[in-house]
C-alpha positions as CSV (number, residue, x, y, z in Angstrom):
1,M,117.0,142.5,135.5
2,T,116.1,146.1,136.1
3,T,114.3,146.6,139.3
4,G,113.7,150.5,138.8
5,Y,110.4,150.2,138.7
6,V,107.4,150.1,141.5
7,I,104.1,148.0,141.6
8,R,101.1,149.5,142.8
9,A,97.3,149.9,142.6
10,V,96.1,152.0,140.3
11,D,94.5,155.1,141.1
12,A,92.1,157.3,139.1
13,R,94.7,159.4,137.4
14,D,96.2,156.5,135.9
15,F,93.4,155.8,132.9
16,S,94.6,157.8,130.1
17,A,98.6,155.8,131.1
18,W,96.8,152.4,131.6
19,K,94.3,152.6,128.5
20,P,97.4,151.8,126.0
21,L,98.5,149.0,128.0
22,W,94.7,147.5,128.0
23,D,94.0,147.9,124.3
24,G,97.7,146.1,124.0
25,Y,96.7,143.0,126.0
26,N,93.5,143.4,124.0
27,A,95.3,143.2,121.0
28,F,97.3,140.0,121.9
29,Y,94.3,138.0,122.4
30,G,92.8,138.9,119.0
31,R,89.9,142.3,120.3
32,S,90.8,144.9,118.4
33,G,89.7,146.6,115.3
34,E,86.3,145.3,114.5
35,T,86.5,142.8,117.6
36,A,87.6,145.6,119.9
37,L,85.7,145.5,123.4
38,A,83.1,148.7,123.2
39,E,84.1,152.0,125.1
40,D,81.6,151.3,127.7
41,I,82.9,148.2,128.8
42,T,86.9,149.3,129.4
43,R,85.2,152.0,130.9
44,E,83.4,150.1,133.3
45,T,86.3,147.7,134.2
46,W,88.2,150.5,134.2
47,S,85.2,152.2,137.2
48,R,85.4,148.6,139.3
49,F,88.8,148.7,140.0
50,L,88.3,152.0,141.8
51,A,85.1,151.1,143.8
52,A,85.9,150.1,147.5
53,D,82.6,147.5,147.1
54,E,84.4,145.6,144.1
55,P,86.2,142.2,144.2
56,M,88.1,143.5,141.1
57,H,91.5,145.5,141.4
58,A,94.5,146.5,139.2
59,V,97.8,146.8,139.8
60,V,100.7,148.1,137.7
61,A,104.4,148.5,137.0
62,E,105.7,151.9,136.8
63,C,109.1,153.1,136.0
64,D,110.0,157.0,135.6
65,G,106.2,158.2,135.7
66,Q,105.8,155.8,132.7
67,L,103.4,152.6,133.4
68,L,104.8,149.1,131.6
69,G,102.9,146.5,133.0
70,L,99.4,145.6,134.4
71,A,97.5,142.5,136.2
72,H,94.0,142.4,136.9
73,Y,92.7,140.1,139.6
74,L,89.5,139.4,141.2
75,F,88.3,137.7,144.3
76,H,85.7,135.0,144.3
77,R,83.7,132.2,146.4
78,S,85.0,128.3,146.5
79,T,82.8,125.3,146.5
80,I,86.4,123.6,147.6
81,N,87.8,125.6,150.2
82,R,86.2,127.9,153.0
83,A,88.4,131.0,151.8
84,N,88.3,133.2,148.6
85,S,90.2,132.6,145.6
86,C,91.9,134.7,143.3
87,Y,91.3,135.0,139.7
88,L,95.0,136.4,138.1
89,Q,92.4,137.2,134.8
90,D,94.5,139.6,132.9
91,L,98.3,140.0,132.5
92,F,100.6,142.5,129.9
93,T,103.5,144.1,129.7
94,V,104.8,146.2,127.1
95,P,107.2,144.5,124.6
96,A,110.1,146.8,125.2
97,S,110.3,146.0,129.0
98,R,110.0,142.4,128.6
99,G,112.4,140.3,130.1
100,M,112.9,143.3,133.1
101,G,111.1,141.0,135.9
102,I,107.8,143.1,135.8
103,G,105.8,140.1,134.5
104,R,107.1,138.4,137.3
105,A,107.0,141.1,139.8
106,L,103.6,141.9,138.9
107,I,102.2,138.1,139.8
108,E,104.1,138.3,143.0
109,A,102.4,141.5,143.9
110,V,99.2,139.6,142.9
111,Y,99.8,136.8,145.2
112,S,101.1,139.4,148.0
113,R,97.3,141.1,148.3
114,A,95.7,137.3,147.6
115,R,97.8,136.5,150.7
116,D,97.1,139.4,152.5
117,A,93.3,139.3,151.6
118,G,93.3,135.2,153.2
119,A,93.0,133.5,149.6
120,A,93.5,129.8,149.2
121,R,95.2,130.4,145.7
122,V,95.5,132.6,142.8
123,Y,94.8,130.9,139.5
124,W,95.1,132.3,135.6
125,Q,94.8,130.6,132.2
126,T,96.5,131.3,129.2
127,H,96.2,130.8,125.4
128,E,97.9,127.6,124.7
129,T,100.0,129.2,122.0
130,N,101.4,131.6,124.5
131,T,104.8,129.6,125.3
132,T,107.0,132.5,125.9
133,A,104.6,133.7,129.2
134,M,104.4,130.2,129.8
135,Q,108.0,129.6,130.2
136,L,107.4,132.3,133.4
137,Y,104.3,130.6,134.8
138,D,106.3,127.3,134.8
139,Q,108.6,129.0,136.9
140,L,105.8,130.8,139.3
141,A,102.7,128.2,139.5
142,E,102.0,124.8,138.5
143,K,99.5,123.8,135.7
144,S,96.2,122.5,136.5
145,G,95.4,120.0,133.7
146,F,92.1,121.0,133.3
147,I,90.9,122.8,130.2
148,V,88.4,125.3,129.4
149,Y,85.3,125.6,128.1
150,R,83.0,128.1,127.7
151,K,79.9,129.2,125.6
152,P,78.5,132.9,124.8
153,L,75.2,134.0,125.9
């Protein structure tokens, strides 16, 4: 396992290196080509990470000036805790860096930031076919047993 990378918050200069990771993440989940996210959504998402008054945040894994992975997370209120919850919304590592511990380090970084912010829990969801990632997730968290329903409006 390589540890020659650092996990850090994104800054404004990272956009051109972050964007290919974001595109890779979206392609993994079938949002590419005709179903790709509109560029204005990507730009607005990026601006939210940089805005001090936003509950959305991003961390990246960097090695030798190259970004190898990302994690996006946000804080929100809950009806069952006084403290906020932290939702780990997006997690992605470049295929060539998988198996180096970067996914684990990104999740652990979100845990640390959530603890520092006083959050009561961190949670996320993944697609049922993402079995490789679930091998890692099963080591770091417990499955809630909940099934997600959604309706586009």
